[in-house]
TORFI-928476 format. One line per 4 residues: number of its first residue (from 1); their letters; for each residue x negated, y, z of N, C-alpha, C, CB. Coordinates in pm, whole numbers. Glycine has a CB too. Layout:
BEGIN
NUM = A = X Y Z X Y Z X Y Z X Y Z; ...
//
This chain:
BEGIN
1 = XXXX = -4880 -668 7310 -4756 -606 7268 -4664 -576 7387 -4685 -696 7170; -4656 -663 7488 -4571 -629 7602 -4621 -505 7676 -4565 -747 7699; -4754 -482 7677 -4808 -365 7745 -4767 -238 7672 -4961 -375 7756; -4769 -241 7539 -4728 -126 7459 -4580 -97 7481 -4757 -151 7311
5 = XXXX = -4499 -200 7482 -4356 -182 7505 -4329 -125 7645 -4282 -316 7488; -4404 -173 7745 -4388 -122 7881 -4427 26 7887 -4473 -204 7979; -4536 64 7821 -4580 203 7817 -4474 291 7750 -4714 216 7744; -4422 248 7637 -4320 325 7567 -4192 337 7649 -4290 262 7431
9 = XXXX = -4157 232 7721 -4038 235 7805 -4057 333 7921 -4006 95 7858; -4174 334 7982 -4202 427 8092 -4200 571 8042 -4339 395 8156; -4259 595 7924 -4258 729 7868 -4116 774 7833 -4347 736 7744; -4034 682 7782 -3896 715 7749 -3816 748 7874 -3830 600 7673
13 = XXXX = -3836 671 7980 -3765 698 8105 -3811 832 8164 -3788 584 8207; -3940 860 8161 -3992 987 8213 -3937 1104 8131 -4146 988 8212; -3930 1088 8000 -3874 1193 7914 -3727 1216 7942 -3893 1158 7768; -3653 1108 7965 -3510 1120 7995 -3489 1191 8130 -3442 981 7997
17 = XXXX = -3572 1161 8228 -3561 1227 8358 -3594 1375 8344 -3655 1161 8461; -3697 1409 8267 -3733 1549 8247 -3621 1623 8174 -3865 1560 8169; -3563 1561 8072 -3454 1625 7998 -3332 1644 8088 -3416 1543 7875; -3302 1547 8172 -3189 1559 8264 -3214 1670 8366 -3164 1426 8335
21 = XXXX = -3336 1682 8414 -3368 1787 8510 -3355 1925 8446 -3510 1768 8566; -3403 1941 8323 -3392 2069 8255 -3246 2104 8226 -3472 2068 8124; -3167 2005 8187 -3025 2029 8162 -2953 2069 8290 -2960 1904 8102; -2985 2002 8400 -2923 2036 8528 -2961 2177 8571 -2964 1934 8637
25 = XXXX = -3088 2215 8555 -3129 2350 8591 -3063 2455 8503 -3281 2363 8582; -3048 2426 8375 -2989 2523 8282 -2840 2543 8308 -3012 2480 8138; -2772 2440 8353 -2627 2451 8370 -2585 2485 8514 -2562 2322 8329; -2662 2446 8612 -2619 2463 8750 -2675 2586 8819 -2658 2343 8828
29 = XXXX = -2788 2638 8773 -2852 2752 8840 -2812 2880 8768 -3008 2736 8842; -2760 2976 8843 -2721 3105 8788 -2818 3211 8839 -2574 3142 8825; -2896 3274 8750 -2990 3376 8795 -2917 3504 8838 -3091 3408 8684; -2974 3571 8936 -2915 3697 8981 -2990 3811 8912 -2922 3712 9138
33 = XXXX = -2919 3894 8836 -2987 4005 8768 -3031 4111 8868 -2894 4068 8662; -3148 4167 8846 -3199 4274 8932 -3289 4365 8849 -3277 4216 9054; -3305 4486 8896 -3385 4584 8824 -3531 4570 8865 -3334 4727 8850; -3619 4576 8767 -3763 4565 8792 -3829 4693 8742 -3824 4439 8722
37 = XXXX = -3908 4757 8828 -3979 4878 8791 -4128 4853 8810 -3932 5000 8877; -4205 4884 8705 -4349 4863 8710 -4419 4991 8667 -4392 4744 8620; -4519 5034 8741 -4598 5151 8705 -4725 5105 8635 -4631 5237 8830; -4749 5161 8518 -4869 5127 8442 -4963 5247 8448 -4836 5089 8294
41 = XXXX = -5081 5227 8502 -5178 5335 8513 -5283 5320 8405 -5243 5337 8654; -5308 5428 8331 -5412 5430 8230 -5537 5494 8287 -5365 5504 8103; -5654 5448 8246 -5776 5514 8290 -5779 5658 8237 -5902 5436 8242; -5842 5751 8308 -5839 5892 8265 -5905 5917 8130 -5907 5977 8369
45 = XXXX = -6000 5832 8088 -6069 5857 7962 -5999 5793 7841 -6211 5805 7970; -5894 5717 7862 -5825 5653 7749 -5713 5742 7701 -5770 5515 7788; -5680 5727 7572 -5572 5805 7513 -5447 5719 7505 -5611 5858 7374; -5333 5776 7536 -5206 5704 7526 -5169 5694 7378 -5092 5776 7609
49 = XXXX = -5107 5584 7338 -5065 5572 7197 -4960 5678 7165 -5010 5431 7167; -4969 5732 7041 -4880 5840 7003 -4753 5791 6934 -4953 5935 6912; -4750 5666 6893 -4631 5616 6827 -4657 5480 6764 -4583 5714 6720; -4553 5422 6710 -4566 5290 6650 -4630 5302 6512 -4428 5220 6640
53 = XXXX = -4708 5203 6476 -4763 5196 6343 -4897 5265 6324 -4668 5251 6250; -4950 5328 6427 -5079 5395 6412 -5192 5298 6440 -5089 5516 6507; -5288 5295 6350 -5404 5207 6368 -5505 5275 6458 -5468 5170 6234; -5580 5195 6529 -5684 5251 6618 -5816 5257 6548 -5697 5168 6745
//
């Protein structure tokens, strides 16, 4: 029984540290917005989708 209690205590402490780290990251770090541009190339033999809701 003491081994089970020790395991549960270690897991609880590890969970508390992880929760504290996530809370600190969520409140202290401010992301910088930036524009992202990505080019998507289709193979020449494929057809581009014509609209939403069309089955293939």
